N, C-alpha and C positions, 0 to 999 in steps of 0.2 A: 731677641727682644722678649719681654715678659717672662725671663727665666725662674723658675720657681713658682710661677703663678698658673692656677687653674685656667684653662683657656676657654672662659664663659663669655669674654668680651672681644668685639672687633674693634681695637683700639687704633687712632690715627698714630702717626709715626712721631710727630712732634713731642716734644718734653716742654711743658709749660713751667715757668718758674716764677712769673711775676705778674703784677696786674695793677690796674687802678680804675675804678669805676667799670665802665663797661668795654674796657680794653684788656687784652692779655699779651704777654710776650713769652715766647719760647726761648730755648737755650741758645738759640742763634741769633737772637735779639730781634727776630721778626715779631711784627704787632698784628693783633687780630682784633676785629670788631666782635664782641661777644653777644650775639642775639639768642643765646641759649641758656646762659647762666646757670651752668650745671644741671640742666634739664629742670628749670624753673625753680631754683634753689636760691642762687645768690642775689638776693632782692636788694640789698646794699652794695651791690658791686664787689670789686676785689679792692684790697688794700684799704678798707675803710677805716679811718683813723680812730674814730671812737669805738668801733668795735674791737681794734687792736688794743686800745688803752684798757678797755674793761676786761679783756680775756688776760692781758698781762697781769693785772693788778690781781685777778681771781687766782690765776695759777700760782702766784705768790702767797696765796693763802690757804686755799683748800680746793682740790680738783674734784676729789670724790669721797662720799660718805656712806652709800648704799639707803635705801629708803628705810633703814631702821631708825634712822636719826633725822632731826631736822635741820634745814639751813635756811637762812633769811630770805630765799629768793622763791621759794616752791609756791606759797600761797599768793605772792605778789603775781607772779605769771599765771596762776590758775584764775584768780579772781579778775584779771584784766581780760583774759581770754572769754571768760563767761560774761562779762560786761559788753565785750564786742560781739558776741554771738547770740545772746539770748538764753545760753546754756546755764546749768545749775552747778556742775561739778566737772572736774576734768581727771583724767588719768594719763600721766606722761608716758611715752614711749620713746624708742630710738629711731624710729622709721614710720613712714606712712603705712608700709605692710603691718606693723605691729598695730598701729592704730586701728586698722581694719580687724585684725585678729581679735583684738579688745571689743570692738564692737559686735563681732559676732558671738563671742562668748556672752556678753552682756545680753544680748537678743535670747541666746538659749537660756540663760539663767532667768531672765524675766517671763519666760514661759513657765517654768518650774514654779516661780512665786505665784503665778496667777492659777497653778493648778492644771496647766495644759502641756504638759511635758512632751506630747506626743506631736507638738508642733515643731519639728526640727529642720525642716527643709529652709532654703533661702530662695530668693528670687533677684535677677538682677536684669541688666539691660543688654542686649545684644550690642556688640561693639565696646563694652566697657572693659576697664583694665584696674584692677585692685590689688595687684601684689603678687608674689611669686611664692610665699610660703603656702603650705599645702590648704589651709582654709581661704585665704585671700584668692589663690590660684583658681579654688573651685568656683568662684564668681567671675572670674576673668575668660572673657569671650574666645580669644583666639586659639583655635585648636593647636597652633605650633608651640604655645606655652603649655598646653594642658596635657595634650597626648602622651609625653613621654613618663608622665607621672600618676597616672589613672590606675585604679580608681580614686575619684576625689570626693568631697561632700557634696550630696545631692543637692542641685540647683535647677531652677527652670528659668529660662531667659525669655524677655518679653521684647518684640521688636522696638526701637525707638519712635516715640510719638503714637504708640497704638494704644489708646485709652482702653479701648473695648478687649483687647488681649490682656492687658493688665488687670481689668477689673474680672475678668474670667479666672486667671491665675490665682489672684489673692482671695477671691471667695470660694473657689473650688479646692484649691491646694493647702490652703491656709498655712502659708510659711510663716516662719517666725520674724522674718525681717526682709524689707526690700530695700537693695542696695543701690543708689544711683548716683552718678556723677552729673550734676547740673550742665557741665560743659564737659565732654569726654576728651581726655588728653591724647592719649595712645590711640583713641578710635578716631584721630583725624581732627581735633579741635572742632568738635560737633556739638552745637548747642541743642539741648533738647528744649522743645517748645514750651512757653509757659503753660499751655494748656495742659500737657501731659504733666508737667511738675506739680501744678495745682491740683490735678485730679489724682495724682499719687498722693498727696497729703489727705485728702479727702477719703479716699479707698483704704488707705492704712488706718485711718481712724476708725472708719466704718467696721474693719474687719480685725480691729486688735493686732495688726502687723506693725512692728516697729519699722519706721521710716528712718534709714541711715543715709545720710548725704555724705558721699565721698568727696571732699573738698581739698584733697591732698594737694592737687595741682591748680584749682582754679582759685582756692581759698586765700586768706591772709593777704587780701587787698589785691590781688593780681588783676582782677577784673574791674577794679575801681571803687568796689564796696568789699568791707572784710570778707563776706562770704558771698558767693556769686548768686546763690539762693535768695538773698536779702534783696535783690533786686526785682524779685518777684513777691515779696512779702511772705516769704515761707519760712517756718519754724519747723525743723525736722525733730525727731526724737533724739538722734544721735548724729554726731560730727566728726568726722574723721579729718585731721588737719596734719601737715608736715611741711615738706620741702622748705619754704622760706622762712619759717617759723623762729629759727634760731641763725638766719643770716648765713646758712653754709656749715654750721654744726649739725651733726646728726641728731634731729629731735622731732618727735612727733606728739600728738595728743588725740585722744577720744574723748570727746565732750558729751555729757548728757543732759537732756532736758530734766526738770524737776521731777516729773513722775518716775524717773528710772535713776536719778542720782544716787540712791541707795540700794541698787540692785545687788552689787557685790558685796559680801561681808568679809572682815578681815581674813586674809589668807587664800582668798579665791582667786588672786589675780595678782601678779607681781613683776617687777623687772629689776634685776641687780643695778644696771647702769642708768635708767632713764630718770629723767628730770634731776639730774645732778647739778651741783652749783655753777659749772662752767657752762653749760649749755642753757641753764637758766638766765645766767648773766647776758650770755648772747641774745637771747630772747628779750630780754629787758631793753636792750639797745633797739632791737628792732621795734617793738612795741612803742617805744619813745617816739621813734621816726613816724609810726603809723598816728599817734597822737599829734604830731607837728605837721600833718598833712600830707603825709607820704600817699594815701590812696588817692587825694585828689590830683597829685603830681602823676600817678598812674593814669587817670583819666584823660588828662590833657596830653601827656606824651602818647598814649595810646590811640587818642583820634588823630594825631599827627601822623602816626604811623599807618594807621588804617587809611587814613584820606591819601597817603602817598601809594599804598598798595592797591586802592581802588583804581588810581590814576593809571598804574601800570596794567591793572586788568581790562581796562577800557583800551589801552593801546596796543598790548601784546596777545595775539590769538592763541598762545601756550597756556595762558591764564584762564582757568575755569570760575573760580570764586574765590572771595576773601571771607574768611570766617573767623569767629571769635569777636571779642571784645577787650577793653582795656590793653593790657600788655600780654594777653594771651591769645594769639593770631594763628591763623592758617593759611596759607596761599596754596590753594587746591588748583593742581594742573591737569591739563587734559591726557597726560601718561604719568608714568612712575616718575618720581621726583628724585630718585636716588642720583642719577648723573648730574641733575642741576645741583643738588646740595653739595655734591663733590667738587664741582666747579666753583661754586660759591666760596667754599673753603679754601680751595688753591688760590682765589683771589682775596683772601683775607676775611672773609665774613662766615662766622660760625652759626649755622641753624642745623636741626636735623630733619630727617625724613620720617613721618609716621603715617600709618594706614596706607603705605603704597604710593599715594599721589599727592600728599600734602607736604609742604615745608613747615615745620613748626617753629614759632617765632616767639619767644618768650624771653625778652632782655632783662637784665636787672632794672628794678624801678627807678634807679638813679641815671638811666640814660639820658642824654643830652640831646637837644634839638639838632645841634650839628652833627652827632653821631647818628641820628635817625636818617637825617639826611644823606649823609654818607653811605650808609647801609642802603638807602633805598636807591641811590646811584649805583651801586654793585649789582643789586638785583636788577636793575634795568639793563645794566650791560651784559650780564649773563643771560637772563631771558632773551633779550633780543638777539643773542646769537646762537640761540638754541634752535634748531629746526623745529619748524611747526610738526605736530604730529600727523602720521599718515591715518586715514581712517579706521584701519585695523588695529591702529594703537590707542585709539581714543578710549578712554574709560566710560562706561555708560552710567 
């Protein structure tokens, strides 16, 4: 299996060949409930008719042009994203990691424009994950990701929700940017407190530090508003988006607020493939769904799912807490979640394990009430059959 492929992934054995909405089918005809959505990507689910029609139409016209030439959809997508986020300009990328790389370069360039090129450090939050390229990896907390590739870019980490520590770092080290996920995904669906996020905005303004919100996983409506930070009235200087933005095709965006919209000059950043006509057509299908009330649907479905998970937490001693909002939820257990995740998979429910003890639950936005209830029933069956943790196994 995986012949000819670098051994970088721990893949399941099943081969998935078909899907509809929040359902997937493998090559043996077995059906799975998808509560992972390609790791928070497939917002419109699988086999979406409108997406398929738009992509078939575009493939028959032109797939790729490069950014040396214009096509009809670049400005449409950029303008709509800026309207939804309060930003002023977009740079398209092929992934979330590339969106972060763009943000880091923009921050460095902004310091040159201001006449403070010595401000080269970055600051980020413990537990954060921002990508696997060398720049983004430099801001990623987990030692297992960073250690084989050191030395990396200089970065100072701040404990989550520690306003005093953040103030010390920004005032004493004067980094060029502070990069933060309003809700940490790989960090265990951990929400940072409104107090911390609001203080970060104030401190970044005070110290002239660019505030970069990594909304690659929490953004594009997954928490019920287009950006998770909007629920606290926050406007960062830069926002990184990706995952669901093109409904499954590889696309990201780095968005800058007005004071930084013209930081890059021609030739200072670029991408061969990013923002091409095919992915932009997909993005327009997704953005049309947002305009038609998709975020409100996320709120309603997320409330139903969270309510069901909270009921399980009250009934089952193995559950420690329910985390997150909208359709970005985590079920934190009293011990490692890996065995539970594997048993859920054997019973036809796809989730994954993050931060060791958290089951990450990020289904397609189009999941139905019946599918939510069916998934909750599988959760209850598996969790009820899982032995309660011994005191020595309980995570503190």
